[in-house]
N, C-alpha and C positions, 0 to 999 in steps of 0.2 A: 504493499498498500504505500502511494507517494504522499508526499507531506499533504499536499491541496486536498486529495481525497481524504485524509485523515482527518484536516478540520471542519470539513462539510458533511462528515460522515455522523450518523448517529450517537457514535460514542461521546462520552467526556472528556473533554480535553485531558484531563487529569489519565485516563487511560491511555489515549495517544502519546502522552510524554512518558507515561511508563513504558510501553513498547519500545519507544526510541531509545530511551536509557536501559534498556536490559531488563526488563519485567518490572512487576509491580512493588517487587522486595528493594528496588534501587530507589525509588521514592519515599523510604520510611526515613522519617527525620529524627537525627539524634540531636537535639538541639540544648540550647541555654538557656536562661532565664534572660540572658541579654541579646538570645537572637531566636526568639520562639517560633517564627515562621520562616526561616531560612533553612535551607538544604544543607547537606553536607558539600563540603568545598568540589568531590570531585564526582559530584551530579548536577546535572544542567538544571539550573533554576526554572522554577515552571512560568511558563508565558501568561502575562498576566491579562487576566479575562476583563474584557471592556466593561467598565460599569453601567449598567440599563438605565442610562438618564432619565429618559419619560418615565418610566414607572418611577424613580425615586424622587423623582420632581414631584410626581401628584403625593406620593406618600408624604414627604417632607411640609406638601402645601396643608393636609390633612392633619399632620402631627402638629403643626402653628397653631391649629385651631385651639388645642386644650391650652398651651401656655397663656394664649390669650385669653379665654374666657376665664381660666383661674388668678391671673395677676391684673385683671385689668380693677380688681375690686379693691387690690391692695393699698392704693394711696388713700382712699376714700372710705373703706370700709370702718375704721375706728371712729372718723367723725361721723358717718352716717349712723353709727351705733349710739354714739353719744346726744346725737338729734334726737333718737328717739325715747319716749317715755319709759325704757324700762331699766335706767341704770340710777335713777331717782337723782340724777345731778352729779354723782359720784365719780369721777373721773378714774380713781383705782379699778372699778369694779368694769371699766371699758373692756379690758383686756379678757376677760372670762367670757363674754358675749361675744366678742370680734372672734376668737379662737374657735367657738362652738361653731357659728356660720361659717367659718373658713374648714373645718373640719367635717362637715356633712355630705360634703360633695366627695371625699373619700372615703368614707364611713359606707356609703351607698356603693361606691364603686367596689370597693374591696368584697360586696356581699355578692355582685354581680359579675366580675370581670372573669373570673374563671369559667363561667357559663357561658359567656359571649366566646371566651379563647377555643373551649372544645365545641362549641357551635360553630364557629369557623371554619374547624376540623372537617365536618359534616356539610355544611351548606356554602362554602367559602368563605373568603375573605370579604369579599366587596358586598353583599348584602350586610354584614355587621358593621362594615366602615361607614356606611349611608345612612343607617340607623342611628350610628352614634352622632353623625353630623347633624342630623334631624334633631335628636336630644339637644343637644349643642344650642341650638339657632333658638329652638323655644325656651328652654330655662332660662338662657341669658336675656333674652328680652323682658321675660318674667321678671327676673330679678331687678332689673331696671323700674319696673314700676311697683314693686313691691313696698307699701308702708309700714308694715308690722313686722315683728321680728319673726314669727311662726310663716309669714309670706316668702322671708328671705331664707328660712331653712327648706323650706317645700322647694323653692326653686333649684336649690344647692342640691338636694337630695336626688330630685329630678335629673339635673342634668348627670350626677354620678352613675345613676341607674341605668339610665339607658347609654352610656358611653363604655364602651371596653375596646375603643381605638389604641390604648397604648400599647397592649400585648399582642393584638392583630396586627397592628404597622410592623412589630418588631418581627414576629413571625412571618411575616410578608416577606422582608427583607432578607430573613434567612432564606428563602427561597431562591434570592435573583442574585445572592451574593456567595463568594466563595475564598478558601483562603486567599487568594491574591488579592481580593479587592475588600476584605473585610475591616481591616485598621481604617481603611479612608471611608467606607460607607457608615460604621458604628463612630466614628469621629463628627460627622455632620449631624447626627442627630442631638448630641447637646447643643450644636450650634443652630440646629433650627429651635430646639429649648428655649435658647437663651436671646434667640430672635425676636421669638413671641414674647417672653418675660423683659424683654427691653420694651418693644413696642407697646404691651399692654397695661403698665406702668404711666407711660406717657400719655397714653388715649385717657385712663383712668384720671390722672392729675389735671390734665390740662382742658378735658372736656366736660369735667362736673362744674356744675352751677353756673350752665352756659346764661340762664335767664341774669345772672348779676354780674357775672362778666363780660357778657355778649348780647347785650338788651335788643339791640339792633336787628340782629340774626334770630333771637330766640325772645321773641315776646310772649304775653299769652300766660294764662293759668298754670296752664298743663307742666310750661319747665319750671315754673316755681314751684309747684308741688312733687314734681319728680327732679329733683337737682342730678341726679343721679343715674338717670334714664338715657342721656344722649350718650355717653361711653360704651352701656351697656349695648345699644342699638348698633352703632357703628360696627361692635365684634359679632353682632347678631347677624348682621348682614354680609359680614367674611364668612359667616360658618355657613348661611345658606348661598352664598355663590360658590365657595366650594364643593359644596354638595351637588351641586350642577356639574363643576368642573370633574367631582370623582365619577358621576353618574356616566357621562358620555366617552372619560378616557383611560377612567383605571382599568385595567385587565385583568381577568380573575387567572391564579396560575394555581389553586389549590386542586383542581382535579387533575393536575400532573406532578404535584410537589413530592419530594423534595428532589429538584435537580441538582441540587447544591446545598448542603448542610452538612453544618459540624456535628458529631457525634462521639460519644464516650464508646469507646472500644472494651475497654477494660475499666468499672467502675472500681476496682479493689487497688487498682497499682498508685493511683496516685496521680496519674498522668492524663491530661486532656488530649485527643487525639480531633486533627482535624480534616477533612476530606470530602470529596465529592461522593454523591450516590446517585446510581440510576435510578430513571424514571421507573415506576410501577410498573406491573404486566398489567394490561389491561382488563382482566379478572379481578385484580386488587381495587376495591372500592375507597374513597375516603373515608365512610364510614366505619369499616374494617380496618383500615389503618390509624384512625384515632381511637381505639380503643384499650389501649395499656392500660393496665389497672395504677390509682394513682400510687400504690404500696410501691411498684416497679420504677414508677418514675421519679421516686423520691430516693435516689440513689445516694451516698454521701458527698458525691460531687455536686448533684442538684442543691442539697440542702446547705452547704458551705458556700456556695455563689448566691443562694436565695438570701442566708442569711446576711453576708456582707452587703449586696445590695440592698435589703430591708434598712440598713443599720444606715450605711451611706443616705438614703433616700429619708430616713428619719432626721439625720442629724441636719440635711439641706433645707427640709421643709419647715422643721423649727427656726434655722437661721434666718430664712424667707419670712416666717413671720414675725420673729424679732425685729427684725432690721427698721420696716416700717414704722413700728411700734415706739423701737428707742427713737427713730428720728421725730415721730411726730409728738411724743410726750413733752410734757416741757420738763424744763430741767429739774423742776423741783419734784419731779417724779422721776428722775432719773434718767432723763432722754435729754434730747439736744434742742427739742420747739420748731422744728421744721415746720413751714407750712406745707398743703397740700402738693401745688406744684413744683417743689423744690425737692421734694418726697420723691415723684414721680421721676423726676431728673435723675436725683444719686441712684435709684432702682436702675434706671435705666442704664447709666454709666456702666455699674455692676455687672450687667447682664451683656453688654453690648461689648466691652471689653474681655470677657470670657468667650463669648462666639467667637470673635475674630480671632484669638489664641489658638481656642478648638480647631478652627479651620486650617492654621497654618502650621501649627507646631506638633500636634497629637502624632501625627501618622509618622514624622522623622524620629520623635520621641519613643515611640511604641517599638518600632526598628531597633531602636539603640537599646533601651532601656529594659523592655518587653513590658507585659501587661502589671505581673505583680509588683514590681519595683513603681512602677507609674502609680498603681492603685494604694499602695503603702503611702507614698508621700503623699498623694492627695488625702488620704485620711488623715494624716497627721495634721495638715494644714488647719484642719478644725480649731487644734488646740491655740493657736495664738491668736486665731480669728476672735473666739469667745474671750481670749484675755482684753483684746482691745477697747471691747465694749465699756468695761469699767472705769481704761484708761482716758478713753475720750471722757467720759462724763467727769472723771476728775480733773482734766487737764481745763475744764470750763472756770474753775476757781471760784473764789467767792462771789465775783461779779456776774456767775453763771453765764458770761457772753463768748459764741463761738471764736476761736483765735487760730493765729496760724497754726499751732501744735495740734491743736483738734482735727483740723483740714490735713495735716501731713499723716496722722494716726489714720484717717477714713480714707484717707489714699492707699496707704498700706492694707488695709483690710480690704480693698478692692483688689489689691494685687494678690493677695493670699487665695481670694475667692475665686480667682482665675485659674490659679494652679490646683485647688481642691476639685474644681468642675471637672477635671480631666480624668477623674475617678470612674466617672457614669460611664465614659467610652470602654474602659476596663471590665466595668460590671456589666454591661449589654455582651462582651465577648464572652465572658467565663458563664454567662447564663446558657448564652448559646450554643456554647460548646458542649457544655455538661448534658445537653439533652441525651435521654439513654440509648434512644435510636433515630433514625431519619423520619418516624410519623409522628413523634412524641414533642415537636419544637413548638406546636402550637400549644399543648398544655404544659409546658415546662415554661413557656412566657408567659401562660395565663397564672400558674403558679406563683412565679416571680413578682409579677404584676400584684397578685392578690396581697404578698405581703408588703409591698411598696405602698398599697393602697391602704393597708393597715397603719402602715408608719405615718403616712400621711394624714391620717383620719386624726391619729392621737398626737401627733407631732404638733401643729398649730395650737391646739387647746391646751395640751400640756405646757408647752414654752410661752406662750401667752398668759396662762395662768400662774406658772411660776412668776414671770415679771412682775405680774401685780400683787403675787402674795410679797415677792420681795419689795414690792413699793409700800406695801403695809407695813413689813416689819421694818423698813428703814423709819417711815413716820414715825412708828411708835418706839423704836430705839432711844430715843431721848429720856425715855424714863429707866434705859437699863444702863448701868456702870460700863465705861470701858468702849474704847475707840477699836478693840478686834470685834467686839461682838456688832458694834452698828454697820463697821464694813464688812463683815460676813453674811451679815443679814441680808445688808442690801444688793447686793451680788451675787445671791444663793442662785440665782438662777442660772448663772453663768459658770457657776463653781459644778452644779448639776452636769452641764453638759459638756466640761472641761474632762470630768471623769469619764461620761460616758465615750467622748471622743478618743482617750485613753485605750478603751476597751476595744473600741472599733478599729484600732490599730494592730491589735492584738490578735482579731478575730480573722484581718486578711492576711497575717503571716501563717495561717492553717490553709489557705488556697494551694492548688497544685503549684509545683513549680515549673513545669514544661507544658509546653502545648505544642503536639506533633501530630504530622501529617498521615492519617490512616491509608490504607490501601484502596484504591480507585475501585469504585463499583462495589465496594463491600456493604454490604447490610448487618447490621447484627443486632443480638437481644441485650437485655440488661444484663446479661451474663456473659457478655463478650462472644457468643458463639454466632458464627455466619448462619445466615439465614440463606 
């Protein structure tokens, strides 16, 4: 077979390369953590598969909808709660109610995302993605016109219950990437998230209260009665447009997946192996392929990958909840006292810097350091990030005014956040690689997203509640003797998350050291037996 016919045959690229190199065993990878996806020096490196940019573009467009809908509320949610008759005018209680609203999306998503992921293995990815976009459109619009606490809760719950896209998108990306493109593709997921997390706060900060800020453009009672409807409507329109785009352009892949997939060929060896798998025979239906019991899906590698990903998501969402609360709260309540537009701008800078860095730096760093080292460094960055919060508060001094030192500390926190955010790309790779076999990719991502959704459900509420508790302790600390007690009580929230961050670094150390290429076209069960 000549090279041209081999390229155009139905055989996967990895098998064609294997034949040229002297058989499939020649492609076995003897890797180190520093070079996780490189071949032996005496074996030709696999040809790079072109990225399917058309399908990736649509998936990224869909992925953008979730951070937009979740992050658009952060600049104004605390003020929105404070304006409602539920806190009794007590600003210290603001964090409790804001945290419950922020968490309600993830609570309902945690209850349903595994169902949507498993259903996508049966009916296909495309219908589930379309339904998720419809849910985001309706719920975001309803949130903007909700005037009661329970109306806000119901809107967020509806959004989470109908949206299983986070896990389904990762599964679909697993079907259209291979070992030569995984780092580049997975590195773009956090970029898309951060793009949405950049644009969302800007929309929420600058389009809130349009009746007061742009009276000539938004006159009338409606915009005065619903000051936060405009940013929600803008995001809902984006979701509706994405729904139309997806309906016409997204191609279904589930009937023939997985043509390219990572899989674990030896669950007991502590080694994750990466490779192409053959397209299933016509007699194997999507339903038959997705029925691997959960007890067999939850291999040790799957469990540790999910645990570390969940801890990362918990710390990240807690940070995202604390950051706007810290920036918004007055200095007497342990914050910096920024206004809503400035909060939106600061959050946008955080996420924009991270997105640019991810797009440019992750793939080269991945090839140089490997996934595990990047993961460990990313987790470690949480420790100084949390330390900087009380440092910024202390830098205000007695006059409680922002000074140059405060801005330097805030800039340093942005830099550390950018480094930390690389951990998500590593987490995606580990979860994808840990799938027990080629046909459990959907349920593996569903389980991972369930853990992440639980973390994102309890993260905002616990973080903001701890912040409120710290404020209450600080305000009552004048009755207690000792500077140490006052300082420890006022910073209780940061101390707890520093300890969790240390535990996260320890957890990442338990991940497998090596990522290896498996034999081309080999399908295996959870015990490593060839099917």
